[in-house]
C-alpha positions in Angstrom: 0.0 0.0 0.0 2.9 2.4 0.8 4.3 2.0 -2.7 1.3 3.9 -4.1 2.3 6.9 -2.1 5.8 7.0 -3.4 6.9 8.8 -6.6 7.7 6.5 -9.4 10.8 7.0 -11.5 11.7 5.1 -14.6 15.5 4.9 -14.8 17.1 4.1 -18.1 20.8 3.2 -18.4 22.7 0.6 -20.4 25.4 0.4 -17.6 24.4 -2.1 -14.9 26.6 -0.3 -12.3 25.1 3.1 -13.1 21.5 1.7 -13.0 22.2 0.2 -9.5 23.7 3.5 -8.3 20.7 5.5 -9.6 18.3 3.0 -8.2 19.9 3.2 -4.7 19.9 7.0 -4.7 16.3 7.1 -5.8 15.3 4.5 -3.1 17.1 6.5 -0.4 15.0 9.5 -1.6 11.8 7.5 -1.1 11.1 6.9 -4.7 9.7 3.8 -6.3 12.2 2.8 -9.1 11.8 0.8 -12.3 15.2 0.4 -13.9 15.6 -0.7 -17.5 18.6 -1.2 -19.7 17.6 0.6 -23.0 15.4 3.2 -24.6 13.5 0.4 -26.3 12.7 -1.3 -23.0 11.6 2.0 -21.6 9.2 2.5 -24.5 7.9 -1.0 -24.0 7.4 -0.4 -20.3 5.6 2.8 -20.9 3.3 1.1 -23.5 4.2 3.7 -26.1 3.4 1.4 -28.9 -0.2 1.3 -27.7 -0.3 5.0 -26.6 -2.4 4.0 -23.6 -1.1 6.1 -20.6 1.9 6.9 -18.4 1.1 3.8 -16.4 3.9 1.3 -16.5 3.4 -2.5 -17.0 2.9 -2.9 -13.2 0.1 -0.2 -13.3 2.1 2.5 -11.4 2.0 6.0 -12.8 5.5 7.2 -13.9 6.3 10.6 -12.4 9.8 11.1 -14.0 12.0 9.5 -16.6 15.7 9.6 -15.8 17.8 8.4 -18.8 21.4 8.1 -19.8 22.3 10.0 -23.0 24.8 7.5 -24.6 23.2 4.1 -25.0 23.5 1.6 -27.9 20.5 1.3 -30.1 18.5 4.3 -29.0 20.1 7.3 -27.3 18.6 9.2 -24.4 18.0 12.0 -26.9 16.0 9.7 -29.2 14.0 8.4 -26.2 13.3 12.0 -25.1 12.0 12.9 -28.6 9.7 9.8 -28.7 8.3 10.6 -25.3 7.7 14.3 -26.1 6.0 13.4 -29.5 3.5 11.2 -27.6 0.2 12.9 -26.8 -0.1 10.8 -23.7 3.4 10.8 -22.3 4.7 14.2 -23.3 3.8 15.7 -19.8 6.2 13.3 -18.0 9.3 15.2 -17.1 12.5 13.7 -18.6 16.0 14.3 -17.2 19.0 13.3 -19.3 22.3 12.2 -17.6 25.7 12.0 -19.2 29.4 11.7 -18.1 30.3 14.0 -21.0 29.8 17.8 -20.8 29.2 18.5 -24.5 27.4 21.8 -24.7 25.7 21.3 -28.1 24.3 18.0 -26.9 23.1 19.6 -23.7 21.4 22.5 -25.6 19.7 20.1 -28.0 18.3 18.0 -25.2 17.0 21.0 -23.3 15.5 22.5 -26.5 13.7 19.2 -27.2 12.0 19.3 -23.8 14.3 17.8 -21.2 13.7 19.3 -17.8 17.4 19.0 -16.8 20.7 17.6 -18.0 22.7 16.1 -15.1 26.4 15.3 -15.3 27.4 11.9 -13.9 28.1 10.8 -11.4 24.6 11.7 -10.2 24.6 12.6 -6.5 22.0 12.2 -3.8 21.5 16.0 -3.7 20.6 15.8 -7.5 18.0 13.1 -6.8 16.4 14.9 -3.9 16.2 18.1 -5.9 14.4 16.2 -8.7 12.0 14.6 -6.2 11.2 18.0 -4.7 10.6 19.4 -8.3 8.2 16.6 -9.0 6.3 17.2 -5.8 6.0 20.9 -6.7 4.5 20.0 -10.0 1.8 17.5 -8.7 -1.0 20.1 -8.8 -3.8 20.2 -6.3 -2.8 16.9 -4.6 0.7 18.3 -4.0 0.3 18.8 -0.2 -1.3 15.5 0.4 1.2 13.7 -1.8 4.1 15.4 -0.1 2.6 14.5 3.3 2.2 10.8 2.3 5.8 10.6 1.0 7.2 12.1 4.1 5.2 9.6 6.2 6.7 6.7 4.1 10.2 8.1 4.4 9.7 8.6 8.2 8.6 5.0 8.6 11.6 3.8 6.5 14.0 5.9 8.6 12.5 4.5 11.9 13.0 1.0 10.6 16.6 1.7 9.6 17.4 3.3 13.0 15.5 0.6 15.1 18.1 -1.6 16.8 15.7 -4.6 16.6 15.9 -4.4 12.8 19.7 -4.4 12.5 19.6 -7.3 10.2 17.9 -5.1 7.6 20.7 -3.4 5.7 20.8 0.4 5.8 21.2 2.3 2.5 24.8 2.4 1.4 26.2 5.8 0.5 29.0 5.6 -2.1 31.8 8.1 -2.8 29.6 9.3 -5.7 27.0 10.5 -3.2 29.4 12.7 -1.2 31.5 14.0 -4.0 31.4 17.8 -3.6 33.2 19.3 -6.6 31.6 22.8 -7.2 31.4 22.3 -10.9 29.7 18.9 -10.6 27.2 20.3 -8.1 25.7 22.6 -10.7 23.0 21.1 -12.8 22.5 22.2 -16.4 18.8 23.0 -16.7 16.4 25.0 -18.8 15.3 28.2 -17.0 16.5 26.8 -13.6 13.2 25.0 -13.2 14.6 22.6 -10.7 16.6 24.0 -7.8 
């Protein structure tokens, strides 16, 4: 039941390690995560071929798509274009990630409708900022949704801090999470929507 109160992020990355890092950061931030390895799998998950809705295969509404730029087969840019061309999915915010800071690529993604372009490694502060951005955009249900998510997060933190549940592993924070280079802290976004 709690899962329905969490924000649902579709994470797309061909790198298994990067998918696991993103998945961990999103879960620490109290998000439900579906991770797939390609743009094609993301489109299948979203049901784009049938143009039904932004409900994934498991019936959960997708609140955000976080995709790597450089992937074999379909790039993150091509995935972004397909999502923004869809009458049903175009409202879902898409964030592109890349380890390469190539300004023409960044500009092209932002012009095509990406909400933000993040430089890898993605940090916990990036993910929390994205979550807060999604909450601000949820409309009339915003306060109720935010309250529900905070309750879920609070329950998860209590479980993690409870000495009787020490066999439950706490979230692991990697070096990527605490990297604090000023340049890598600054997201590249259109009109500073997030932040």
